[in-house]
C-alpha positions as CSV (number, residue, x, y, z in Angstrom):
1,M,0.3,-0.1,0.1
2,M,2.9,2.7,0.6
3,E,4.1,1.6,-3.0
4,A,0.7,2.9,-4.6
5,M,0.4,6.1,-2.2
6,Q,4.6,7.3,-3.3
7,L,3.6,6.0,-6.7
8,T,0.7,8.4,-6.9
9,S,2.6,11.2,-5.5
10,L,4.9,11.0,-8.5
11,A,2.4,12.6,-10.9
12,P,3.6,16.0,-10.6
13,T,7.3,15.0,-11.3
14,L,6.6,13.3,-14.5
15,R,4.1,16.0,-15.4
16,R,7.2,17.8,-15.5
17,N,9.1,15.8,-18.0
18,A,9.2,16.1,-21.5
19,M,9.0,12.6,-22.4
20,F,5.2,12.8,-20.3
21,N,3.5,16.0,-20.1
22,C,1.2,15.1,-22.9
23,L,-0.1,12.5,-21.2
24,N,-3.8,13.0,-19.6
25,D,-4.8,12.0,-16.4
26,E,-6.0,8.7,-17.0
27,Q,-3.4,8.0,-18.9
28,L,-0.3,8.8,-16.4
29,Q,-2.6,6.7,-13.9
30,K,-2.3,3.7,-15.7
31,L,1.1,4.1,-16.3
32,L,1.6,4.2,-12.9
33,A,-0.7,1.5,-11.9
34,I,2.0,-0.8,-13.9
35,S,5.2,1.5,-12.4
36,K,7.2,-0.2,-9.5
37,L,9.2,1.8,-7.5
38,T,12.4,0.2,-6.8
39,Y,15.7,1.4,-4.9
40,F,19.1,0.5,-6.3
41,K,22.4,0.6,-3.9
42,P,25.2,2.8,-4.8
43,N,28.0,1.2,-6.9
44,K,26.0,-1.7,-7.9
45,P,24.6,-2.7,-11.0
46,V,21.4,-1.7,-12.7
47,I,21.6,-4.0,-15.6
48,S,24.2,-5.6,-17.3
49,Q,25.3,-5.3,-21.2
50,G,23.5,-8.2,-23.3
51,Q,20.4,-8.6,-20.8
52,P,17.4,-8.7,-22.8
53,A,15.1,-5.1,-22.3
54,K,12.1,-5.8,-20.0
55,Y,12.4,-2.7,-18.0
56,F,12.0,0.7,-18.6
57,F,14.0,3.0,-15.8
58,L,13.9,6.3,-14.9
59,V,16.1,7.8,-12.0
60,L,13.8,9.9,-9.8
61,D,16.8,11.0,-7.4
62,G,20.8,10.6,-8.0
63,Q,22.7,9.2,-11.3
64,V,23.1,6.5,-13.2
65,K,26.8,5.9,-14.6
66,L,27.1,3.5,-17.9
67,H,29.7,1.6,-18.7
68,L,30.5,0.1,-22.1
69,I,32.0,-3.0,-21.8
């Protein structure tokens, strides 16, 4: 339940992003309904080269370093 509340509170943040500001309220709520809020530990891989693209990541806080191996 806590995650659902946190995701709903992200709507204003997504509205400020050019990729999502064209969505109407219903579309944005559908996107949030299928979203998952995930936290990653610093300096730990999020995804590795060659893995199938199963997810779309949006970094809300912090930064991600990309390394091509």
